[in-house]
matplotlib code that plots the C-alpha trace (Angstrom):
import matplotlib.pyplot as plt

x = [118.7, 115.7, 116.0, 119.4, 118.6, 115.4, 118.6, 120.7, 120.2, 120.9, 120.4, 117.2, 120.1, 122.6, 118.7, 118.5, 121.6, 121.5, 118.0, 118.8, 122.2, 120.1, 117.8, 120.4, 122.6, 119.4, 118.4, 121.5, 120.8, 117.3, 119.7, 122.1, 119.5, 117.3, 120.6, 121.8, 118.2, 117.8, 121.1, 120.2, 116.7, 118.7, 121.4, 118.3, 116.6, 114.0, 114.1, 112.3, 109.4, 109.9, 107.9, 110.1, 113.0, 112.4, 111.0, 114.1, 116.8, 114.2, 115.5, 118.7, 119.0, 116.6, 115.5, 113.2, 109.4, 109.9, 113.2, 111.6, 108.4, 110.5, 112.6, 110.5, 108.2, 111.4, 112.1, 108.7, 108.5, 112.0, 111.0, 108.3, 110.0, 111.9, 111.3, 109.6, 112.0, 109.3]
y = [-9.4, -11.7, -11.8, -12.5, -15.7, -17.3, -17.1, -19.5, -22.7, -22.8, -25.6, -24.4, -23.9, -21.6, -19.8, -18.9, -18.1, -15.6, -14.0, -13.7, -11.9, -10.0, -8.9, -8.3, -6.3, -4.0, -4.1, -2.4, 0.1, 1.3, 1.6, 4.1, 5.9, 6.1, 6.9, 10.1, 11.6, 11.9, 12.8, 16.0, 16.3, 16.7, 19.8, 21.4, 21.6, 24.0, 25.5, 22.5, 20.5, 17.1, 16.2, 18.6, 17.6, 13.6, 15.2, 16.9, 13.9, 11.2, 14.3, 14.9, 10.7, 10.5, 7.2, 5.1, 5.1, 1.5, 2.3, 5.8, 4.9, 2.1, 5.1, 7.1, 4.8, 3.9, 7.1, 8.4, 5.4, 6.0, 10.0, 8.9, 7.0, 10.0, 13.5, 15.9, 17.4, 19.8]
z = [-76.8, -77.2, -81.0, -81.4, -78.3, -80.4, -83.3, -80.5, -79.9, -76.2, -73.8, -71.6, -68.9, -70.8, -71.3, -67.3, -66.6, -69.4, -69.2, -65.1, -65.8, -68.6, -65.9, -63.5, -65.5, -66.1, -62.5, -62.1, -65.0, -63.8, -60.2, -61.9, -63.0, -60.1, -57.6, -60.3, -60.9, -57.0, -56.7, -59.3, -57.5, -54.6, -55.7, -57.0, -54.2, -54.7, -57.5, -59.7, -58.2, -58.0, -61.2, -63.0, -61.5, -62.5, -65.9, -66.8, -65.9, -68.3, -71.1, -70.5, -70.4, -73.5, -71.0, -73.4, -72.4, -70.1, -68.6, -67.5, -66.1, -64.0, -62.6, -62.1, -60.1, -58.4, -56.8, -56.5, -53.9, -52.7, -51.8, -50.3, -47.5, -46.9, -45.4, -47.5, -50.5, -51.4]

ax = plt.figure().add_subplot(projection="3d")
ax.plot(x, y, z, "-o")
ax.set_aspect("equal")
plt.show()
């Protein structure tokens, strides 16, 4: 998306608004993946370890390295605040 921005002549304000919207959209995508992966972990229960469950989710959804790192970090941070799943 940033390549597209560089080719377009936008006012600084329009560029700022577009970047904010893109950032919010990316955050929403990450949050959706985190919620879905946690639901998967809960459904799997004791069948697989948490790390393996997260790996399975990332593999099934074909997440790229950047997205998978963000999703994994947020899942682990949330699980640390919850009663133990394993």
